[in-house]
C-alpha positions as CSV (number, residue, x, y, z in Angstrom):
1,M,-55.9,-1.3,-15.8
2,G,-55.1,1.6,-13.9
3,N,-55.3,-0.7,-10.7
4,K,-53.1,-3.2,-12.3
5,N,-50.2,-0.3,-13.2
6,R,-50.7,0.8,-9.1
7,F,-50.1,-3.0,-8.6
8,S,-47.3,-3.6,-10.6
9,N,-45.4,-0.4,-9.1
10,H,-46.1,-1.4,-5.8
11,N,-44.2,-4.6,-6.0
12,R,-41.6,-3.5,-7.9
13,R,-40.8,-0.8,-5.1
14,K,-41.4,-3.6,-2.8
15,Q,-38.6,-5.6,-4.8
16,K,-36.2,-2.9,-4.7
17,K,-36.6,-2.2,-1.2
18,D,-36.3,-6.0,0.0
19,T,-33.0,-6.1,-2.2
20,N,-32.0,-2.8,-0.8
21,I,-32.3,-4.7,2.7
22,V,-30.9,-7.5,1.7
23,L,-27.8,-6.0,0.3
24,T,-27.5,-3.4,3.2
25,S,-27.4,-6.4,5.9
26,I,-24.9,-8.2,3.6
27,N,-22.5,-5.3,3.5
28,L,-22.9,-4.7,7.3
29,T,-21.9,-8.4,7.9
30,C,-19.0,-7.9,6.0
31,A,-18.1,-4.6,7.3
32,F,-18.3,-6.7,11.1
33,L,-15.8,-9.3,9.9
34,I,-13.0,-7.2,9.1
35,V,-13.8,-4.1,12.0
36,F,-14.5,-7.0,14.5
37,P,-10.9,-8.3,14.9
38,I,-9.7,-5.0,15.1
39,I,-11.7,-4.0,17.5
40,W,-10.3,-6.9,19.4
41,L,-6.7,-6.2,19.1
42,L,-6.8,-3.0,20.2
43,S,-9.0,-4.3,22.8
44,S,-6.9,-6.7,23.7
45,S,-3.1,-4.5,24.1
46,F,-5.1,-2.9,27.4
47,K,-5.5,-5.8,28.9
48,P,-3.2,-7.1,31.8
49,S,-1.4,-10.5,31.2
50,S,-4.1,-12.5,33.5
51,E,-7.1,-11.5,31.3
52,L,-5.7,-12.5,28.0
53,F,-6.7,-15.9,28.0
54,A,-9.2,-15.8,31.0
55,Y,-12.4,-17.7,30.0
56,P,-15.1,-16.8,29.2
57,L,-13.6,-14.2,27.0
58,S,-14.5,-10.7,27.5
59,L,-14.1,-8.1,24.3
60,F,-13.2,-4.9,26.8
61,P,-10.6,-4.8,29.8
62,E,-11.8,-5.1,33.0
63,E,-8.5,-3.7,34.1
64,F,-7.3,-1.1,31.9
65,T,-3.6,-0.7,31.0
66,I,-1.1,0.9,29.3
67,D,2.2,-1.0,30.9
68,H,2.6,-2.9,27.7
69,Y,2.7,0.1,25.4
70,I,5.1,1.8,28.0
71,K,7.5,-1.7,28.1
72,V,7.4,-1.5,24.6
73,I,8.7,2.3,23.7
74,E,11.1,1.7,26.6
75,N,13.1,-1.4,24.8
76,G,13.8,1.1,21.8
77,F,10.5,1.1,19.7
78,F,10.9,4.2,18.5
79,R,14.1,2.9,16.9
80,Y,12.4,0.5,14.5
81,I,9.6,2.9,13.6
82,Y,12.3,5.3,12.3
83,N,14.0,2.7,10.3
84,S,10.8,1.5,8.6
85,F,9.8,5.0,8.1
86,F,13.0,5.6,6.4
87,L,12.7,1.9,4.2
88,A,9.0,3.0,3.6
89,V,9.1,7.1,2.7
90,V,12.6,6.5,0.6
91,G,11.6,3.4,-1.4
92,T,8.3,5.4,-2.3
93,L,10.0,8.4,-3.2
94,I,12.4,6.1,-5.4
95,T,9.3,4.1,-6.7
96,V,7.6,6.9,-7.5
97,A,10.1,8.8,-9.9
98,I,10.8,5.2,-11.7
99,S,7.4,4.5,-12.8
100,S,6.6,7.7,-13.3
101,M,9.2,8.0,-15.7
102,C,9.1,4.6,-17.3
103,G,5.3,5.1,-17.7
104,Y,5.3,8.0,-19.6
105,A,8.4,7.0,-22.0
106,L,5.8,4.0,-22.6
107,A,3.1,5.5,-23.7
108,I,3.8,8.6,-25.1
109,Y,6.9,6.9,-27.5
110,R,4.4,4.3,-28.0
111,H,3.9,5.7,-31.6
112,N,8.3,6.5,-32.5
113,V,10.2,3.8,-30.8
114,K,9.5,0.4,-32.0
115,Y,8.9,-2.4,-30.1
116,T,7.5,-0.1,-27.2
117,N,4.5,-2.2,-26.6
118,I,6.7,-5.6,-26.5
119,I,8.8,-3.9,-23.7
120,F,5.7,-3.3,-21.8
121,G,3.9,-7.0,-22.6
122,V,7.6,-8.4,-21.0
123,F,7.3,-6.2,-18.0
124,L,3.9,-7.7,-17.6
125,L,4.9,-11.2,-17.7
126,G,7.6,-10.6,-14.6
127,T,4.5,-10.0,-12.5
128,L,3.7,-14.0,-12.8
129,I,7.3,-14.7,-11.5
130,P,6.6,-15.0,-7.1
131,G,8.7,-12.8,-5.3
132,E,9.8,-15.2,-3.0
133,T,11.5,-17.2,-5.6
134,L,13.5,-14.0,-6.6
135,T,14.8,-13.7,-2.9
136,I,18.3,-16.1,-3.3
137,S,19.4,-14.0,-6.2
138,Q,18.4,-10.6,-4.5
139,F,20.3,-11.3,-1.2
140,T,23.6,-12.5,-3.8
141,V,23.7,-8.9,-5.1
142,I,22.9,-7.1,-1.9
143,S,26.0,-8.9,-0.2
144,E,28.2,-8.5,-3.2
145,L,27.2,-4.8,-3.4
146,G,28.5,-4.7,0.2
147,L,24.7,-3.7,1.4
148,Y,24.1,-6.6,3.8
149,N,22.8,-5.3,7.4
150,N,22.2,-2.0,5.7
151,I,18.4,-0.9,5.2
152,W,19.7,0.9,1.5
153,G,20.1,-3.3,0.7
154,V,16.4,-4.0,1.7
155,I,15.2,-0.5,-0.4
156,F,17.3,-0.9,-3.7
157,P,15.8,-4.4,-4.5
158,V,12.2,-3.6,-4.7
159,V,12.5,0.3,-5.9
160,T,11.0,-0.8,-9.4
161,T,7.3,-2.6,-9.4
162,T,5.6,-3.4,-12.6
163,T,2.2,-2.2,-10.6
164,G,3.4,1.3,-10.5
165,I,4.8,1.6,-14.2
166,F,1.6,0.0,-15.4
167,L,-1.0,2.6,-13.3
168,Y,1.2,5.6,-15.1
169,R,1.5,4.1,-18.5
170,Q,-1.9,3.3,-18.6
171,F,-3.1,7.0,-17.4
172,Y,-0.8,8.5,-19.9
173,L,-2.1,6.7,-22.5
174,T,-5.5,9.0,-21.7
175,V,-4.2,12.3,-22.3
176,P,-4.2,13.4,-25.6
177,T,-0.8,13.5,-27.4
178,S,-1.6,17.4,-28.5
179,F,-0.3,18.4,-25.2
180,V,2.7,16.8,-25.7
181,E,3.1,17.9,-29.3
182,A,2.2,21.6,-28.9
183,A,4.7,21.9,-25.9
184,R,7.3,20.6,-28.3
185,I,5.9,23.0,-30.7
186,D,6.8,25.8,-27.9
187,G,10.7,24.7,-27.7
188,A,10.0,22.6,-23.9
189,G,12.4,19.7,-23.5
190,E,11.4,16.2,-22.6
191,F,12.0,16.7,-19.4
192,Y,10.1,20.0,-18.7
193,I,7.2,18.1,-20.3
194,F,7.2,15.2,-18.4
195,S,7.9,17.2,-14.9
196,K,5.4,20.3,-15.2
197,I,2.6,19.2,-17.5
198,M,2.4,15.3,-17.3
199,L,3.3,14.6,-14.4
200,P,0.9,17.3,-12.3
201,L,-1.7,15.6,-14.2
202,S,-0.8,12.5,-13.0
203,K,-1.9,13.4,-9.3
204,S,-4.0,10.6,-8.7
205,V,-2.1,7.8,-9.8
206,T,1.2,9.2,-7.7
207,I,-0.8,9.5,-4.2
208,T,-2.2,6.1,-5.4
209,L,0.9,4.5,-5.4
210,C,2.7,6.5,-3.1
211,L,-0.1,5.1,-0.4
212,F,0.3,1.4,-1.7
213,S,4.4,1.7,-1.6
214,F,4.5,2.9,1.6
215,M,2.1,0.0,3.2
216,W,4.0,-2.7,0.7
217,R,7.3,-1.3,2.4
218,W,6.1,-0.4,5.8
219,N,4.4,-4.5,5.8
220,D,7.6,-5.7,4.5
221,Y,8.9,-8.7,6.3
222,I,11.2,-11.3,4.5
223,L,13.5,-9.1,2.8
224,P,14.9,-7.4,5.9
225,L,14.6,-10.2,7.9
226,L,17.5,-11.5,5.6
227,V,19.3,-8.7,5.1
228,L,18.8,-7.1,8.7
229,S,20.9,-8.7,11.1
230,D,22.0,-5.4,13.8
231,Q,19.0,-5.0,16.2
232,K,19.4,-1.3,16.0
233,N,18.6,-1.3,12.0
234,Y,15.4,-4.1,12.8
235,T,12.2,-2.5,11.3
236,I,9.2,-2.9,12.7
237,Q,7.8,-5.9,11.7
238,I,10.9,-7.8,12.8
239,A,11.3,-6.4,15.9
240,I,7.3,-7.4,16.8
241,K,8.8,-10.8,15.9
242,N,11.5,-10.8,18.3
243,F,8.7,-11.2,20.9
244,I,8.2,-14.6,20.3
245,G,11.5,-16.4,22.3
246,A,12.6,-19.5,23.1
247,N,10.6,-19.1,26.6
248,G,7.8,-18.3,25.2
249,V,5.5,-15.8,23.5
250,D,5.0,-11.9,25.1
251,W,1.3,-11.5,23.5
252,N,1.0,-8.4,25.2
253,S,3.9,-6.6,23.6
254,I,3.4,-8.3,20.3
255,L,-0.5,-7.0,20.6
256,A,1.1,-3.3,21.9
257,G,3.6,-3.6,18.9
258,S,1.0,-4.3,16.4
259,V,-1.6,-1.2,17.4
260,I,1.4,0.9,17.0
261,S,2.5,-0.3,13.7
262,I,-1.1,0.0,12.2
263,I,-1.2,3.8,13.6
264,P,0.5,5.3,10.5
265,I,-1.2,3.2,7.9
266,T,-4.4,4.2,8.9
267,I,-3.6,8.0,9.4
268,L,-1.8,7.8,6.1
269,F,-4.9,6.3,4.6
270,L,-7.2,8.9,6.1
271,I,-5.4,11.8,5.1
272,L,-5.2,10.3,1.3
273,Q,-8.2,8.4,0.6
274,K,-10.2,11.5,-1.1
275,Y,-7.4,11.7,-3.7
276,I,-7.4,8.3,-4.8
277,T,-9.9,9.5,-7.3
278,G,-9.6,9.3,-11.4
279,I,-8.9,11.9,-13.3
280,N,-10.9,12.6,-16.6
281,I,-9.4,14.9,-19.3
282,S,-11.7,15.7,-22.3
283,S,-10.7,16.6,-25.7
284,G,-11.2,16.3,-28.8
285,D,-7.8,15.0,-29.6
286,K,-7.3,11.2,-28.5
287,G,-4.0,9.8,-28.5
């Protein structure tokens, strides 16, 4: 009997080990498929034009050069980076402010204000509408407000996001209502409760939304392309597209510009990734 148990335990350990090996192999393969194009992009950006389409292809450049980066920078690429930063940072700040207040209202006042859940349902229904279908109406409103060819014309149409409202609402639903009620008994106003008590508790949600909102606006292409006509107002994505001209495609500049464009997002993610975690609030009182 003892030998049988030892044999059974040995088989289970072997089966678990084999399963771990298979899962690890799959994970490594997926990681390689994701990372390899980035490595190829970075490596190719340092290749001279003669090596880009040379056969056989090589991963690393035989002749290392940074001339493409110098060319891109000399053509005013930093101006486009500034425009994208302004769009992403200002748009993110407004988005976080609106989403946090809206999510707070939908969660905290759900027992006090009728139809609050219905209003939230309407917000969710809005996610079923493809953003591209709203482009014409957005452009019309932007033009009527006199914001055509203005960076603010790119910021205002997208400052509200159902994703942000949903994240904040779901988090505030987990906060015991005793937090808010105790603050009201002490004489605190609603804005004080929101800004000094509730918003600091939602730090993880705020950082997560900041990261995704910044990324959405940094990579936005369609709306800036429609709204911005003056080259000095271009964002980085439109600037990269302009390397495709009537006389051909400047692949070296596209590669260099693309590498520059992913650096801010990468740095931001590395800085904030440790904060993107859930926060659990323990209490005997459930809201």
